[in-house]
matplotlib code that plots the C-alpha trace (Angstrom):
import matplotlib.pyplot as plt

x = [22.6, 24.6, 27.4, 28.7, 31.5, 30.4, 31.5, 28.9, 26.8, 23.2, 21.7, 23.4, 22.2, 18.6, 18.8, 20.2, 17.6, 14.7, 16.4, 16.5, 12.7, 12.3, 14.0, 11.4, 9.3, 6.0, 3.3, 1.3, 1.0, 2.2, 4.1, 7.7, 10.3, 14.0, 16.4, 19.9, 21.6, 24.6, 27.4, 30.8, 32.3, 29.7, 26.2, 24.1, 21.2, 18.6, 14.9, 12.0, 11.0, 7.8, 7.1, 3.6, 3.5, 3.9, 3.6, 6.8, 7.7, 11.4, 11.7, 14.6, 16.1, 16.5, 17.6, 20.2, 21.4, 22.1, 24.5, 26.0, 26.9, 28.9, 30.9, 31.3, 31.9, 30.2, 28.4, 27.4, 24.3, 23.9, 21.3, 18.5, 16.9, 13.8, 12.0, 8.8, 6.6, 3.9, 0.9, 2.7, 0.4, 1.4, 4.4, 3.3, 3.7, 7.5, 8.4, 10.5, 8.0, 8.2, 10.1, 12.7, 13.2, 13.7, 16.3, 18.2, 18.2, 21.2, 23.4, 22.0, 24.0, 22.3, 21.8, 20.8, 18.1, 15.5, 14.4, 11.4, 11.9, 9.2, 6.4, 5.3, 1.8, 1.5, 3.9, 7.0, 9.1, 9.8, 12.7, 12.9, 15.2, 15.4, 14.9, 11.5, 10.6, 11.4, 9.4, 6.4, 6.7, 6.7, 4.0, 1.0, -1.4, -4.6, -7.4, -11.1, -14.1, -15.8, -18.7, -22.2, -24.2, -23.8, -22.6, -20.1, -19.0, -18.5, -16.4, -14.2, -13.6, -12.9, -10.3, -8.6, -8.6, -8.3, -12.0, -14.0, -17.4, -19.3, -16.7, -16.8, -20.6, -20.8, -18.3, -19.8, -23.2, -21.8, -20.0, -23.2, -24.9, -22.1, -22.3, -26.1, -25.9, -22.8, -20.9, -17.1, -16.0, -12.4, -10.9, -7.5, -5.2, -4.0, -7.3, -6.7, -3.6, -2.0, -1.4, 2.4, 4.4, 1.3, 0.5, 4.0, 4.1, 0.8, 2.0, 5.2, 3.7, 0.5, -1.6, -5.0, -6.0, -7.3, -9.4, -11.4, -10.5, -13.3, -13.4, -16.5, -16.2, -19.3, -20.4, -23.2, -25.3, -24.2, -27.1, -28.7, -25.3, -24.5, -27.9, -27.4, -24.0, -25.3, -28.3, -25.9, -23.6, -26.6, -27.8, -24.4, -23.1, -26.3, -24.9, -22.2, -20.8, -19.7, -17.2, -16.0, -12.3, -10.3, -8.7, -5.0, -4.1, -0.9, -2.9, -5.4, -3.2, -5.7, -8.6, -10.8, -11.6, -14.5, -15.6, -14.3, -16.0, -14.9, -17.5, -16.8, -19.1, -20.6, -21.3, -17.6, -16.5, -14.9, -14.7, -13.6, -14.6, -12.6, -14.7, -13.8, -15.8, -14.1, -15.0, -12.2, -10.2, -7.0, -5.3, -7.5, -5.3, -3.3, 0.0, 0.5, 2.6, -0.6, -2.2, 0.9, 1.6, -2.1, -2.3, -6.1, -9.1, -11.7, -14.9, -17.4]
y = [6.0, 3.0, 1.5, -2.1, -4.0, -5.8, -9.1, -8.9, -12.1, -12.0, -13.2, -10.3, -7.7, -9.0, -8.7, -5.1, -4.2, -5.2, -3.2, -0.2, -0.4, 0.8, 4.0, 4.9, 8.1, 7.8, 9.9, 10.3, 6.7, 4.7, 2.5, 1.8, 0.7, 0.2, -0.8, -2.3, -1.4, -3.5, -2.0, -3.5, -1.4, -1.5, -2.2, 0.9, 0.8, 3.5, 4.1, 6.2, 9.6, 11.5, 15.2, 16.3, 20.0, 20.2, 16.5, 15.1, 11.4, 10.5, 6.9, 4.8, 3.9, 7.5, 8.7, 6.0, 6.8, 10.4, 9.1, 6.5, 9.2, 11.0, 7.8, 6.4, 8.2, 5.6, 3.1, -0.3, -1.6, -5.3, -6.1, -4.4, -5.8, -4.2, -4.8, -3.2, -2.7, -0.5, -0.3, -2.2, -5.2, -6.5, -6.7, -3.5, -1.6, -1.9, -2.6, 0.2, 2.7, 3.9, 7.0, 5.2, 2.5, 5.1, 7.0, 3.9, 2.4, 4.6, 2.7, -0.8, -3.7, -5.9, -8.9, -6.9, -8.5, -7.1, -9.0, -8.2, -9.7, -11.6, -9.5, -11.5, -12.9, -11.5, -13.2, -15.3, -12.7, -12.5, -12.1, -10.9, -9.1, -5.3, -5.8, -7.4, -4.4, -2.0, -4.1, -3.9, -0.1, 0.3, 2.3, 0.5, 1.4, 3.1, 0.6, 1.1, -1.3, -0.7, -3.1, -1.9, -5.1, -6.7, -10.1, -8.6, -6.2, -9.2, -11.0, -8.0, -7.3, -11.0, -11.0, -7.8, -8.1, -10.5, -10.2, -13.4, -14.7, -12.3, -9.6, -9.8, -9.7, -6.8, -4.6, -5.5, -4.4, -1.1, -0.6, -1.0, 1.5, 4.0, 3.7, 4.2, 7.2, 8.9, 8.4, 8.0, 4.8, 3.6, 0.4, 0.7, -1.4, -5.0, -6.5, -4.8, -6.9, -3.5, -2.3, -1.7, -3.5, -4.8, -6.9, -8.3, -9.1, -11.0, -13.1, -14.0, -14.7, -16.4, -13.9, -12.7, -9.0, -7.8, -4.9, -3.8, -0.1, 1.8, 5.5, 7.4, 10.7, 12.6, 16.2, 17.3, 15.0, 11.4, 10.1, 8.1, 6.7, 5.6, 4.0, 2.1, 1.0, -0.4, -2.0, -3.7, -4.9, -6.3, -8.1, -9.8, -10.3, -10.2, -8.1, -5.5, -3.2, 0.4, 2.8, 6.2, 6.6, 9.7, 11.3, 12.1, 15.5, 14.0, 11.7, 14.4, 17.4, 18.9, 18.5, 16.7, 13.6, 14.5, 11.2, 7.7, 4.6, 1.0, -1.7, -5.1, -7.5, -10.9, -13.0, -13.8, -10.3, -12.0, -8.9, -5.3, -2.5, 0.6, 3.4, 7.0, 9.9, 12.6, 15.7, 15.0, 12.0, 14.0, 14.2, 11.6, 8.5, 8.4, 8.3, 10.4, 7.6, 5.4, 8.1, 8.7, 5.0, 4.1, 1.6, 1.5, 0.6, 3.1, 1.1, 3.7]
z = [12.7, 13.9, 11.8, 12.0, 10.2, 7.0, 8.6, 11.4, 11.2, 10.1, 13.4, 15.2, 12.6, 13.0, 16.7, 16.4, 13.8, 16.1, 18.8, 16.3, 15.9, 19.5, 18.5, 15.8, 16.2, 14.4, 16.1, 12.8, 11.5, 14.5, 12.0, 13.1, 10.5, 10.9, 8.1, 7.8, 4.6, 3.5, 1.4, 0.7, 3.5, 6.3, 7.5, 8.4, 10.8, 10.9, 11.8, 10.6, 12.0, 11.6, 12.2, 13.1, 12.3, 9.4, 8.7, 7.2, 6.9, 7.0, 6.0, 7.5, 4.1, 2.9, 6.3, 6.2, 2.7, 3.7, 6.3, 4.0, 1.4, 4.1, 4.7, 1.2, -2.1, -4.3, -2.1, -3.6, -1.8, -2.0, 0.7, 2.7, 5.8, 7.3, 10.6, 11.8, 14.8, 16.2, 13.9, 11.1, 10.3, 6.9, 4.5, 2.7, 6.0, 5.8, 2.2, 0.6, -0.9, -4.5, -3.5, -1.4, -4.0, -6.7, -4.7, -3.6, -7.2, -8.1, -5.6, -5.9, -7.2, -9.8, -7.5, -4.4, -2.1, 0.2, 3.3, 5.4, 8.8, 10.6, 12.1, 15.2, 15.0, 11.5, 9.1, 8.8, 6.8, 3.1, 0.8, -2.8, -5.2, -5.5, -9.2, -8.4, -6.3, -9.1, -11.5, -9.2, -9.3, -13.0, -14.8, -16.3, -19.1, -18.2, -17.3, -17.7, -17.5, -20.9, -20.7, -19.7, -19.2, -15.8, -16.9, -19.3, -16.6, -14.3, -16.8, -17.5, -13.8, -13.1, -15.9, -14.8, -10.9, -8.1, -7.1, -6.9, -5.7, -3.5, -3.9, -7.6, -7.7, -5.3, -7.2, -10.6, -9.3, -8.1, -11.4, -13.4, -11.0, -11.5, -15.3, -15.3, -13.0, -14.3, -11.0, -11.1, -9.4, -9.1, -7.7, -6.1, -3.9, -4.0, -5.2, -8.6, -9.7, -10.2, -6.6, -6.9, -4.3, -2.6, -5.6, -5.8, -2.0, -2.2, -5.1, -3.4, 0.0, -1.3, 0.6, -0.6, -0.7, 2.7, 1.5, -1.5, -1.9, -3.7, -4.5, -5.5, -7.2, -6.5, -5.9, -3.6, -1.5, -1.4, 0.7, -2.2, -3.3, 0.3, 0.6, -2.7, -1.6, 1.7, 0.1, -2.3, 0.4, 2.3, -0.8, -1.3, 2.3, 4.3, 7.2, 7.7, 10.3, 9.4, 10.9, 10.0, 9.1, 9.6, 6.6, 7.3, 5.7, 4.4, 2.2, 1.1, 0.2, -2.3, 0.2, -2.3, -0.1, 2.2, 3.7, 4.4, 5.7, 6.3, 5.9, 7.5, 5.5, 6.1, 9.2, 9.6, 8.5, 5.5, 3.4, 4.2, 1.8, 2.3, 0.8, 0.1, -1.3, -3.3, -5.4, -7.9, -8.8, -9.2, -5.8, -4.2, -4.0, -0.8, -2.7, -5.9, -7.4, -7.7, -9.9, -12.0, -12.5, -13.3, -10.3, -10.4, -12.6, -13.6, -13.1, -14.1]

ax = plt.figure().add_subplot(projection="3d")
ax.plot(x, y, z, "-o")
ax.set_aspect("equal")
plt.show()
């Protein structure tokens, strides 16, 4: 923890914050995040720290708050700056997570702002209000695609998600297959229009979703399902490459996810389909908040 006077100018804090990133310890994710939290009395700099055995993530914001509470009886937070490095590759890599936002909310002033500093060669930075972040993390009503005919399925998915063109056609086809074969299929992530902070960040930055996150709930042999998926990808994108993805235990506490693949689709690799197979939907999503808040669509 480093503490600076509240009068320290913004340029200097940004320089110090990028310096703080070099102190991060992230052997699990490789994502480095440092924060500067402004109160009326001081500016507090802290960085994230990850433990490997057992896996525990200490985020910079909550690490900082623990120190702040030893310095101030009733801190009033009016600004948060975050900087990132390592494997961080998008705004979502270093925006305050649901848990951090919830914990900090007790000390946030009404007009508090959040600034994500520039990530070199990735983005130009972004600023928004803490109130907007909390709004992005609110619970949503359960969503399910109810149509059974392909064209009606397509219309419903188009209305409820960001998916368009080949992406829309591919996922609509998979949805129909899931309904006909009693296979649970779920769409998660920023393409859903209900991806928590990811959806808010894309709206404010004008960015499009990067991945289509699909979850199949299936028991037993998935060979036929995988073949149908790859045949469907080929029919819509012509070509694809496929790679296996590791399943971090921290994101699979119930051990229900047994396989993950990433498909890079199209001649220009224009679409990425991040595909997971699970024996049970409960406990499958990487972050439990996604399940509790209904940040997904049940396709089939």
